[in-house]
NUDODREN-540893 format. One record per atom (N, C-alpha, C): residue number from 1; residue in three letters; chain; atom name; x, y, z. Coordinates in steps of 0.05 Angstrom, whole numbers, plus 5000, padded with zeros to 4 digits. Each point is the difference from the previous one (the first is absolute). Example, Ala and Ser with C-alpha at 12.3 -4.5 7.8 and 13.67 -1.06 7.14 Angstrom:
! NUDODREN-540893
- 1, ala, A, N, 5264, 4886, 5156
- 1, ala, A, CA, 4982, 5024, 5000
- 1, ala, A, C, 5018, 5024, 5000
- 2, ser, A, N, 4993, 5021, 4986
- 2, ser, A, CA, 5016, 5024, 5001
- 2, ser, A, C, 4985, 5022, 5014
***
This chain:
! NUDODREN-540893
- 1, unk, A, N, 5047, 5087, 4989
- 1, unk, A, CA, 4997, 4980, 5020
- 1, unk, A, C, 4990, 4971, 4990
- 2, unk, A, N, 4982, 5005, 4979
- 2, unk, A, CA, 4991, 4971, 4990
- 2, unk, A, C, 5022, 4989, 4989
- 3, unk, A, N, 5022, 5006, 4990
- 3, unk, A, CA, 5022, 4984, 4990
- 3, unk, A, C, 5015, 4985, 5023
- 4, unk, A, N, 4999, 5015, 5022
- 4, unk, A, CA, 5013, 4991, 5025
- 4, unk, A, C, 4986, 4972, 5011
- 5, unk, A, N, 4974, 5003, 5000
- 5, unk, A, CA, 4979, 4979, 5006
- 5, unk, A, C, 5004, 4976, 4981
- 6, unk, A, N, 5001, 5007, 4974
- 6, unk, A, CA, 5000, 4980, 4978
- 6, unk, A, C, 5027, 4986, 5008
- 7, unk, A, N, 5020, 5013, 5000
- 7, unk, A, CA, 5026, 4984, 5001
- 7, unk, A, C, 5001, 4984, 5027
- 8, unk, A, N, 4985, 5007, 5021
- 8, unk, A, CA, 5003, 4986, 5024
- 8, unk, A, C, 4986, 4977, 4996
- 9, unk, A, N, 4976, 4997, 4983
- 9, unk, A, CA, 4986, 4977, 4994
- 9, unk, A, C, 5023, 4974, 4993
- 10, unk, A, N, 5019, 5011, 4977
- 10, unk, A, CA, 5017, 4980, 4992
- 10, unk, A, C, 5018, 4984, 5019
- 11, unk, A, N, 5007, 5016, 5024
- 11, unk, A, CA, 5010, 4987, 5024
- 11, unk, A, C, 4984, 4990, 5023
- 12, unk, A, N, 4974, 4998, 4995
- 12, unk, A, CA, 4981, 4993, 5019
- 12, unk, A, C, 5003, 4969, 5012
- 13, unk, A, N, 5013, 4986, 4979
- 13, unk, A, CA, 5002, 4969, 5016
- 13, unk, A, C, 5031, 4990, 5000
- 14, unk, A, N, 5016, 5021, 4999
- 14, unk, A, CA, 5031, 4990, 5001
- 14, unk, A, C, 5004, 4997, 5027
- 15, unk, A, N, 5011, 4976, 5012
- 15, unk, A, CA, 5007, 4998, 5024
- 15, unk, A, C, 5026, 5015, 5012
- 16, unk, A, N, 5016, 5007, 4980
- 16, unk, A, CA, 5026, 5017, 5008
- 16, unk, A, C, 4993, 5027, 5000
- 17, unk, A, N, 4978, 5009, 4988
- 17, unk, A, CA, 4998, 5027, 5000
- 17, unk, A, C, 5010, 5016, 4975
- 18, unk, A, N, 5005, 5024, 5001
- 18, unk, A, CA, 5007, 5014, 4980
- 18, unk, A, C, 5025, 5021, 5010
- 19, unk, A, N, 5012, 5016, 4987
- 19, unk, A, CA, 5019, 5018, 5006
- 19, unk, A, C, 4990, 5028, 4987
- 20, unk, A, N, 5014, 5020, 5013
- 20, unk, A, CA, 4996, 5028, 4984
- 20, unk, A, C, 5004, 4997, 4970
- 21, unk, A, N, 5021, 4993, 4997
- 21, unk, A, CA, 5011, 5002, 4964
- 21, unk, A, C, 4978, 4980, 4991
- 22, unk, A, N, 4991, 4973, 5006
- 22, unk, A, CA, 4984, 4987, 4987
- 22, unk, A, C, 4972, 5013, 4996
- 23, unk, A, N, 4991, 5011, 5019
- 23, unk, A, CA, 4973, 5014, 4998
- 23, unk, A, C, 5003, 5024, 4980
- 24, unk, A, N, 5021, 5013, 5005
- 24, unk, A, CA, 5004, 5024, 4980
- 24, unk, A, C, 5000, 4994, 4970
- 25, unk, A, N, 5012, 4979, 4997
- 25, unk, A, CA, 5001, 4988, 4972
- 25, unk, A, C, 4973, 5001, 4990
- 26, unk, A, N, 4981, 4988, 5015
- 26, unk, A, CA, 4973, 4997, 4993
- 26, unk, A, C, 4979, 5022, 4995
- 27, unk, A, N, 5011, 5019, 5021
- 27, unk, A, CA, 4981, 5025, 5003
- 27, unk, A, C, 5009, 5019, 4976
- 28, unk, A, N, 5024, 5005, 4999
- 28, unk, A, CA, 5010, 5018, 4979
- 28, unk, A, C, 4986, 5001, 4974
- 29, unk, A, N, 4997, 4977, 4987
- 29, unk, A, CA, 4988, 4996, 4974
- 29, unk, A, C, 4968, 5006, 5004
- 30, unk, A, N, 4989, 4990, 5022
- 30, unk, A, CA, 4972, 5007, 5002
- 30, unk, A, C, 4993, 5030, 5001
- 31, unk, A, N, 5018, 5017, 5008
- 31, unk, A, CA, 4996, 5028, 5003
- 31, unk, A, C, 5009, 5010, 4972
- 32, unk, A, N, 5013, 4986, 4981
- 32, unk, A, CA, 5007, 5011, 4976
- 32, unk, A, C, 5026, 5014, 5007
- 33, unk, A, N, 5017, 4994, 5018
- 33, unk, A, CA, 5024, 5012, 5004
- 33, unk, A, C, 5019, 4981, 4997
- 34, unk, A, N, 5025, 5012, 5002
- 34, unk, A, CA, 5027, 4983, 4998
- 34, unk, A, C, 5006, 4992, 5032
- 35, unk, A, N, 5019, 4985, 5003
- 35, unk, A, CA, 5006, 4994, 5027
- 35, unk, A, C, 5017, 5022, 5009
- 36, unk, A, N, 5012, 5014, 4986
- 36, unk, A, CA, 5011, 5029, 5009
- 36, unk, A, C, 4981, 5016, 5007
- 37, unk, A, N, 4978, 5002, 4988
- 37, unk, A, CA, 4982, 5027, 5003
- 37, unk, A, C, 4981, 4985, 5028
- 38, unk, A, N, 4998, 4975, 5006
- 38, unk, A, CA, 4991, 4993, 5029
- 38, unk, A, C, 5021, 4991, 5011
- 39, unk, A, N, 5013, 5019, 5018
- 39, unk, A, CA, 5022, 4994, 5013
- 39, unk, A, C, 4998, 4979, 5021
- 40, unk, A, N, 5022, 4993, 5013
- 40, unk, A, CA, 4999, 4979, 5020
- 40, unk, A, C, 4993, 5014, 5026
- 41, unk, A, N, 5011, 5026, 5001
- 41, unk, A, CA, 4984, 5020, 5021
- 41, unk, A, C, 4970, 4999, 5003
- 42, unk, A, N, 4990, 5004, 4974
- 42, unk, A, CA, 4971, 4998, 5002
- 42, unk, A, C, 4988, 4976, 5007
- 43, unk, A, N, 5013, 4978, 4991
- 43, unk, A, CA, 4991, 4976, 5009
- 43, unk, A, C, 5003, 4993, 5026
- 44, unk, A, N, 5020, 5007, 5012
- 44, unk, A, CA, 5005, 5002, 5030
- 44, unk, A, C, 4976, 5015, 5016
- 45, unk, A, N, 4999, 5024, 4988
- 45, unk, A, CA, 4972, 5015, 5018
- 45, unk, A, C, 4976, 4982, 4996
- 46, unk, A, N, 4994, 4988, 4977
- 46, unk, A, CA, 4973, 4992, 4996
- 46, unk, A, C, 5003, 4969, 5016
- 47, unk, A, N, 5022, 4988, 5003
- 47, unk, A, CA, 5002, 4979, 5017
- 47, unk, A, C, 4998, 5005, 5030
- 48, unk, A, N, 5006, 5023, 5008
- 48, unk, A, CA, 4998, 5007, 5028
- 48, unk, A, C, 4969, 5008, 5009
- 49, unk, A, N, 4992, 5012, 4980
- 49, unk, A, CA, 4965, 5008, 5003
- 49, unk, A, C, 4986, 4969, 5002
- 50, unk, A, N, 5009, 4982, 4982
- 50, unk, A, CA, 4985, 4977, 4999
- 50, unk, A, C, 5007, 4983, 5030
- 51, unk, A, N, 5024, 5003, 5008
- 51, unk, A, CA, 5008, 4989, 5029
- 51, unk, A, C, 4984, 5014, 5020
- 52, unk, A, N, 4996, 5021, 4998
- 52, unk, A, CA, 4984, 5017, 5023
- 52, unk, A, C, 4972, 4993, 4997
- 53, unk, A, N, 4989, 4996, 4982
- 53, unk, A, CA, 4973, 4990, 4995
- 53, unk, A, C, 4995, 4973, 5007
- 54, unk, A, N, 5019, 4983, 4998
- 54, unk, A, CA, 4998, 4969, 5008
- 54, unk, A, C, 4991, 4986, 4974
- 55, unk, A, N, 5009, 5012, 4977
- 55, unk, A, CA, 4992, 4986, 4977
- 55, unk, A, C, 5022, 4979, 4992
- 56, unk, A, N, 5028, 5006, 5013
- 56, unk, A, CA, 5024, 4982, 4992
- 56, unk, A, C, 5011, 4998, 5027
- 57, unk, A, N, 5017, 4980, 5000
- 57, unk, A, CA, 5016, 4999, 5027
- 57, unk, A, C, 5028, 4991, 4987
- 58, unk, A, N, 5018, 5008, 5021
- 58, unk, A, CA, 5031, 4992, 4992
- 58, unk, A, C, 5005, 4977, 5011
- 59, unk, A, N, 5014, 4983, 4986
- 59, unk, A, CA, 5010, 4974, 5006
- 59, unk, A, C, 5022, 5008, 5021
- 60, unk, A, N, 5002, 4984, 5022
- 60, unk, A, CA, 5023, 5008, 5018
- 60, unk, A, C, 5026, 4991, 4992
- 61, unk, A, N, 5018, 5020, 5000
- 61, unk, A, CA, 5030, 4991, 4991
- 61, unk, A, C, 5003, 5004, 4969
- 62, unk, A, N, 4981, 5009, 4987
- 62, unk, A, CA, 5004, 5001, 4976
- 62, unk, A, C, 4995, 5030, 4987
- 63, unk, A, N, 5003, 5006, 4977
- 63, unk, A, CA, 4987, 5022, 4984
- 63, unk, A, C, 4979, 4993, 4984
- 64, unk, A, N, 4984, 4981, 5009
- 64, unk, A, CA, 4977, 4990, 4983
- 64, unk, A, C, 4972, 5006, 5011
- 65, unk, A, N, 4981, 5002, 4986
- 65, unk, A, CA, 4973, 5008, 5015
- 65, unk, A, C, 4980, 4976, 4989
- 66, unk, A, N, 4978, 4993, 5019
- 66, unk, A, CA, 4979, 4983, 4990
- 66, unk, A, C, 4973, 5014, 5001
- 67, unk, A, N, 4979, 4996, 4986
- 67, unk, A, CA, 4978, 5013, 5005
- 67, unk, A, C, 4985, 4987, 5022
- 68, unk, A, N, 4984, 5012, 5017
- 68, unk, A, CA, 4985, 4990, 5024
- 68, unk, A, C, 4972, 4992, 4987
- 69, unk, A, N, 4989, 4985, 5017
- 69, unk, A, CA, 4970, 4988, 4991
- 69, unk, A, C, 4988, 5027, 4991
- 70, unk, A, N, 4992, 5025, 5013
- 70, unk, A, CA, 4985, 5021, 4996
- 70, unk, A, C, 5018, 5011, 4977
- 71, unk, A, N, 5022, 5002, 4996
- 71, unk, A, CA, 5017, 5008, 4977
- 71, unk, A, C, 4986, 4988, 4974
- 72, unk, A, N, 5005, 4977, 5004
- 72, unk, A, CA, 4991, 4980, 4974
- 72, unk, A, C, 4971, 5004, 4991
- 73, unk, A, N, 4981, 5005, 5021
- 73, unk, A, CA, 4971, 5004, 4992
- 73, unk, A, C, 4998, 5027, 4986
- 74, unk, A, N, 5013, 5019, 5012
- 74, unk, A, CA, 5000, 5028, 4994
- 74, unk, A, C, 5012, 4997, 4972
- 75, unk, A, N, 5021, 4994, 4994
- 75, unk, A, CA, 5010, 4999, 4974
- 75, unk, A, C, 4984, 4986, 4977
- 76, unk, A, N, 4987, 4977, 5009
- 76, unk, A, CA, 4988, 4989, 4981
- 76, unk, A, C, 4971, 5016, 4994
- 77, unk, A, N, 4985, 5009, 5025
- 77, unk, A, CA, 4981, 5016, 4995
- 77, unk, A, C, 5003, 5023, 4983
- 78, unk, A, N, 5018, 5016, 5007
- 78, unk, A, CA, 5003, 5026, 4984
- 78, unk, A, C, 5011, 4994, 4972
- 79, unk, A, N, 5015, 4982, 4994
- 79, unk, A, CA, 5002, 4992, 4971
- 79, unk, A, C, 4978, 4992, 4983
- 80, unk, A, N, 4983, 4980, 5018
- 80, unk, A, CA, 4977, 4996, 4979
- 80, unk, A, C, 4979, 5018, 5003
- 81, unk, A, N, 4996, 5019, 5017
- 81, unk, A, CA, 4981, 5023, 4999
- 81, unk, A, C, 5010, 5018, 4974
- 82, unk, A, N, 5026, 5005, 5005
- 82, unk, A, CA, 5012, 5018, 4971
- 82, unk, A, C, 4992, 4990, 4974
- 83, unk, A, N, 5005, 4974, 4998
- 83, unk, A, CA, 5000, 4988, 4976
- 83, unk, A, C, 4970, 4993, 4990
- 84, unk, A, N, 4984, 4995, 5016
- 84, unk, A, CA, 4971, 4987, 5000
- 84, unk, A, C, 4981, 5021, 5000
- 85, unk, A, N, 5003, 5024, 5016
- 85, unk, A, CA, 4981, 5015, 5003
- 85, unk, A, C, 5008, 5027, 4995
- 86, unk, A, N, 5022, 5011, 5006
- 86, unk, A, CA, 5006, 5029, 4996
- 86, unk, A, C, 5007, 5005, 4974
- 87, unk, A, N, 5015, 4982, 4985
- 87, unk, A, CA, 5005, 5006, 4970
- 87, unk, A, C, 4977, 4998, 4984
- 88, unk, A, N, 4984, 4977, 4999
- 88, unk, A, CA, 4975, 5002, 4982
- 88, unk, A, C, 4982, 5021, 5008
- 89, unk, A, N, 4994, 5008, 5026
- 89, unk, A, CA, 4987, 5022, 5006
- 89, unk, A, C, 5005, 5022, 4990
- 90, unk, A, N, 5025, 5010, 5003
- 90, unk, A, CA, 5011, 5025, 4989
- 90, unk, A, C, 4999, 5000, 4968
- 91, unk, A, N, 5003, 4973, 4989
- 91, unk, A, CA, 4993, 5003, 4971
- 91, unk, A, C, 4974, 5003, 4991
- 92, unk, A, N, 4981, 4996, 5017
- 92, unk, A, CA, 4973, 5005, 4991
- 92, unk, A, C, 4993, 5027, 5006
- 93, unk, A, N, 5013, 5013, 5019
- 93, unk, A, CA, 4996, 5028, 5004
- 93, unk, A, C, 5014, 5016, 4977
- 94, unk, A, N, 5020, 4993, 4992
- 94, unk, A, CA, 5015, 5014, 4979
- 94, unk, A, C, 4989, 5001, 4974
- 95, unk, A, N, 4985, 4977, 4992
- 95, unk, A, CA, 4991, 4993, 4972
- 95, unk, A, C, 4970, 5019, 4997
- 96, unk, A, N, 5000, 5024, 4988
- 96, unk, A, CA, 4975, 5013, 4999
- 96, unk, A, C, 4976, 4987, 4979
- 97, unk, A, N, 5014, 4985, 4983
- 97, unk, A, CA, 4981, 4987, 4984
- 97, unk, A, C, 4983, 4977, 5009
- 98, unk, A, N, 5004, 4988, 5022
- 98, unk, A, CA, 4990, 4978, 5014
- 98, unk, A, C, 4987, 5011, 5025
- 99, unk, A, N, 4979, 5012, 5002
- 99, unk, A, CA, 4985, 5009, 5021
- 99, unk, A, C, 4991, 4975, 5020
- 100, unk, A, N, 5018, 4989, 5016
- 100, unk, A, CA, 4995, 4983, 5018
- 100, unk, A, C, 4983, 5010, 5025
- 101, unk, A, N, 4988, 4977, 5018
- 101, unk, A, CA, 4987, 5008, 5021
- 101, unk, A, C, 5024, 5016, 5019
- 102, unk, A, N, 5021, 4989, 5004
- 102, unk, A, CA, 5020, 5012, 5014
- 102, unk, A, C, 5009, 5026, 4991
- 103, unk, A, N, 4999, 5008, 4977
- 103, unk, A, CA, 5005, 5022, 4988
- 103, unk, A, C, 4983, 5022, 5007
- 104, unk, A, N, 4975, 4993, 4994
- 104, unk, A, CA, 4978, 5016, 5010
- 104, unk, A, C, 4995, 5009, 5024
- 105, unk, A, N, 5009, 4979, 5020
- 105, unk, A, CA, 4997, 5006, 5028
- 105, unk, A, C, 5019, 5020, 5006
- 106, unk, A, N, 5026, 4996, 4989
- 106, unk, A, CA, 5026, 5010, 5009
- 106, unk, A, C, 4995, 5033, 4988
- 107, unk, A, N, 4988, 5006, 4976
- 107, unk, A, CA, 4993, 5025, 4996
- 107, unk, A, C, 4983, 5016, 5017
- 108, unk, A, N, 4980, 4984, 5009
- 108, unk, A, CA, 4980, 5011, 5017
- 108, unk, A, C, 5011, 5005, 5029
- 109, unk, A, N, 5021, 4985, 5012
- 109, unk, A, CA, 5014, 5005, 5025
- 109, unk, A, C, 5014, 5024, 4995
- 110, unk, A, N, 5017, 5001, 4974
- 110, unk, A, CA, 5014, 5028, 4996
- 110, unk, A, C, 4985, 5024, 4998
- 111, unk, A, N, 4974, 4999, 4989
- 111, unk, A, CA, 4986, 5021, 4999
- 111, unk, A, C, 4987, 5011, 5027
- 112, unk, A, N, 4994, 4982, 5016
- 112, unk, A, CA, 4991, 5004, 5032
- 112, unk, A, C, 5022, 5011, 5013
- 113, unk, A, N, 5022, 4990, 4994
- 113, unk, A, CA, 5023, 5010, 5017
- 113, unk, A, C, 5008, 5029, 4990
- 114, unk, A, N, 4995, 5002, 4976
- 114, unk, A, CA, 5004, 5031, 4990
- 114, unk, A, C, 4978, 5019, 5008
- 115, unk, A, N, 4976, 4991, 5001
- 115, unk, A, CA, 4979, 5016, 5013
- 115, unk, A, C, 5004, 5005, 5031
- 116, unk, A, N, 5005, 4980, 5013
- 116, unk, A, CA, 5009, 5004, 5032
- 116, unk, A, C, 5027, 5020, 5001
- 117, unk, A, N, 5019, 4997, 4984
- 117, unk, A, CA, 5018, 5018, 5004
- 117, unk, A, C, 4995, 5030, 4993
- 118, unk, A, N, 4982, 5003, 4981
- 118, unk, A, CA, 4993, 5029, 4994
- 118, unk, A, C, 4983, 5011, 5023
***
């Protein structure tokens, strides 16, 4: 889903919007897939979901879509959160040689959850 949000950011300011084909060309490489692996059918499914949630709107009389104001805000927020918070944070949790405060607190939370489950 992050790949889709990232690709939407590329179209955030285009007044004419984007097409299924254009968005698919950006999403597929972000997923590490070829355009054949990320099919037009899958892209259509994702576009329908975004339409229903009000993230994108269809331009009348065309096969083009534009980001709504909410869609633009969501795309930028999710992409920035992923790049600036989630990836660096997961990197700190993964590195056992650098016991950061975040890693110590994460291990404490995991231990508490384990005790609670038992």
